[in-house]
C-alpha positions, 0 to 999 in steps of 0.5 A: 551550579548543576543543582541550580540549573537542574531546577531551571530545567525541571521548570522548563519541562513543567511548562510543556506538561512533563515531569523530570525527576531530580536525578535525571535533571542533574544528569541533563544539567551536567550534559548541557553545562558542557555546551556553550551558554548561548546554545543551552536554551535552544538545545534544551527546548529541542530535547523537550520537543523530541521527548514530546514527540515520543510515544509517552504513556504519561507525563513522567519522563524515563531515562530511556526517553531522555537518552533517546532525545539527547542522542538525537540532538548530539547525533542529528544525522544518525538514523534511529533504530526504527528508521529502517532504510529498506523494509519488506512487509508481508500481506499478513502484517498489513494494518487494517484501516476502518472509519470510526463513527465516534471519532469521525475519522479513519483509524487503525483497527486492532479488532481481530476477534471475528469468526471466519463466517463474520469475516466473509460478511464483513469484506464488502461492508468494510470496503463500502464504509471506507469509500462511503466516508471518503466520499462524504468528506468530498466537497461535491457530496452530502448525505441525506442526514445533512440539511439540504441547503447547499444546492450546489452539492449532490445529495447522496442517499442510502438505499434504505432511504430510497425505498422507504421514502419512495423517492421520485425524480432523479436520485444519486445513490452509492452502492456495490454492484452485485449479481444476486440472481441470474441476469439481474444486477443489484446495487447494495449498501449497508442498509439494503439492496435495489434492482438496477436497470443498466440498459440505457446507462452512460458508463462515462468511458470507465471501468465498471464491473461487478464488485465495484462501488459506484455512484449512480444517478437515475430514476426509481420506479416500478421497484427498479432503479433505472440508471442514467449514468454511473461513475466512480467515487471521487479520489481524496487528496493524499494529504487529506487522507493522512491527516486522520492518522497524525503520523501513525504508521498505516503502511506496516512494519516494525515502527509506530510512526510513519517513516514518510515524515522522517527528515533523515530518511528523506535526506538519505533518499535524496543523496542516493540519486543513482539508487534504483529498484528493479521490478521483473515479472515471470522469471522462469528458472527452468528456461536456460535462455531466460536465466542467461538474460538475467545474467546479462542484466546483472552484468549491466548493473555490476558497477552500480548495484540496484537497491533491490531486485523485486522478482515476481513469479511464476518461476516455472514455465509450466503449470504445477505438477509432480515435477514442480518442486524439484524443478524449482529447487534446481532452478533456484540453485542455477539462479544462486550460482549466477548471482554469486558470480557478481559479488558487488550485486550479491552483497549490495542488492536485496533480492525480493521474491514474490510468488505468482498465482500458479507457484507452489505453496497454496491455492490461487487465493490472495494473499499468497504465502511465500514459497515453501521453505524446503525449496528456498532454504539453500537460497537464503544460505548463499544469498543473505539478502534474499527475501521471500515474501507474500503476494501481495507485499509492501516495500518501504524504502526511506520515505517511499511506500511501494505496493507489489501485487502479482495478479492479472488484475487488468486482464480480468477487469477487461474481461468482466467490464460492462463497457470497455473504455477507449484504448487511449484512456483505459490505463488511466481508468484502471489506475483511477478505479483501484485508487478510488476503491482503495483496493487492488482487486475491486472485483467479485470474489469469483473473479479474484478469490481472497482469504476473508480474514486478510482482505485488508492486505489488498487495501491501498489506503492511504494511497502509496507512492508506487503500485506495481501490478505485475500483470500478464499485459504489456509494459505500462506506466500511468499516474493517478492522484500523485501515485504511479501505477506500473506493470513491468511486463513479462520478462519471459516474453520479451525481456522487459522490466522496469526501474524505479528511481526513488530519489526523483520519483521516476519510472524507467521502462527497460528491455534487453535485446532479443539476441543471443 
């Protein structure tokens, strides 16, 4: 009976283009014969489909592939080893995304053979190419290489084409705003540069500054592009962005497949309705009053411990000096003593520490490495759930993707903007600019220095569910393209923080009372 059924199984595998050895066929037949006859066919198809969804090198099925599929069917509610509920991805392990002109889609780039000098020259080239190809896929635009029969679309031309054809009349050009000489701005793309005149430009009430990739409309004459209006590139839908990757993991972490499509993690996420992630910026460990406020916070969550506390620097109230290392060691010892008092929180919650710009460990260049091991080693011994990571970092909780950056981005953008947007709209425009640029710091390297090799650590492509910008700014929550952009505020100033509820995708603004 088993031998006859084995042949049926092998033929069924062949219909799916898979080859199952006789030994594995017999093993599977014995398993299926223990199942009621009316359920065997559907179970066999389910096993084959699960095997097909694995990363197969060829059509021959191994015992490992088969056992994983059988286990999946017999224990449908059990998470796989790769389906992590909570995971921290540091800035050095984030995948790099680029546009493949041959495949005509975005891919994960594994190339890492450039020299340091090449990385510097490629930073804005890669940023521009990403935004350029996203824009050309938008229904509003077409490039000059495409036939110009669709008059309802904007003809987006390159700077090389603009200069070589000596175009007259209105033109639309995409480029990076840069300042190559004193008191003169240029628009630059991968084909060339052109001087721009912004004296009569309509900035359309948005953030525009040096280092941004923009679309300008104007007239080219006298070797100058006189800009009439300037705007940000359009934002592509999240569904469209993810179509290119066919389920591949673009976010980072140990798994090959994107966990956003995991049905089991989605069920786990939805069942934990009370689960929250707390975000705090500037937890000064050398100020007793602030530590006492943090104690009050832990006391409030003692009954229902959060999923995690994400604590961003600075961790000291004063700039780095000769006493900083000892002050941090003492401060973390006091923090550990406080956490240890609340056993339920200590054992259930993760404690994620993200360094601030002035914290010890490296210069003010992103991505910033974790705090030095000599300072944190005692923390990890007492608090096993303590995780010290980079700035920026990424957090994956079930199907939710979260990006955390501790940097005064909005503050610096306000200082460097050509025009300041109306107060009631500027938070929305801030969210729009970082998402349209697919980058956390769309400004010049003078404004926010970045390690050339790791510029992609600040990419936000595809757009995550939540972007946390811990900025020296008041607490805010805004939304753009189905993605939250939030700032928990400075805990050191007014004891404000924010809570994120993944199950319902909701942000809660919180603040402890300023009383003893």
